[in-house]
N, C-alpha and C positions, 0 to 999 in steps of 0.2 A: 720267236718265230714258228709258225706251225711247220709241220713236215710237208714235204713236196707231196702233191697227189700223183696217182698212178698216170694221168693224162701228162701233167707237168713232166714227171719223169721220163717218160717216153718221148716227148718233146724235145727235151735236152737231148736225148740219146740221137735223136735225127740230126741234130744241129752240132753235135759234140765235135767240134774240131781240135779241141785242147783244153784250153784254159777258161774260166768264168768269163773273162772280157771277151773272148773270141765268142762265146756262146751268145752272150749278151748282144754283140755286133750283130751276129747272123740273124738272130731274132728281130732286131731293131730292124735290119734290111727287108725281112719277110714283111713286117709289119707295114712299112711304107708301101710295099707292092699290094698288100691287101687294102690298104687306104685308096690306091687308084682304081680299084675296081669297083663295080656297083655293088652296093650292099645287099649282098644275098644272105638267106638266114644262115646257111653254113659258114660264110665269110665272117659274119657277126660273132658265131660261135668260136672260130679259129682266132679271130682278134681278141676275143675276151680270154682264151686260153693264152695267149702270147703275151698279154698285159698281165695276167696273174702271174705267169712264170718269169716275165720280167722282173716284177715286182720282188718276187721270192728271191731271185738271182742277187738283185741290187742290195737286198737286206742281209745276204750271205756273205761271210768273208771267204778269201781264197781258200783259208785251209779247211772250211766247213765244207767247200764246193770239192776240194781235192778228195776228201774223206767220203764222199759219197758213192754208193756202190751204183754205178750206171752202166755196168755190164750185164748181158742177158745171162741168166741161170740154165740154159738151154744148150745143148750140143747142136751144132750145125753138120749136116750130112757131111760125112768125110774128116770130119775133126774128131780128135779125142777130148775128153774129159779129164783126163789124167794130166796134172800139171807136172 
């Protein structure tokens, strides 16, 4: 399995409710919504990204998903980067 692209990683972060199965479900729901819209170029690009990300997630085990570093490496205003 290839590594996730930057865009796939970001998409997963947007839809990250917890488990791999939940991310897959959220992306599938978004994919259905995009199918209902007229096919615009940007929507085609988004559908392709969702499809590629779904394929990656389906090939991945739950353990591999849990091991992904999906948290940003920057500090939001008002937060501390000290653990």
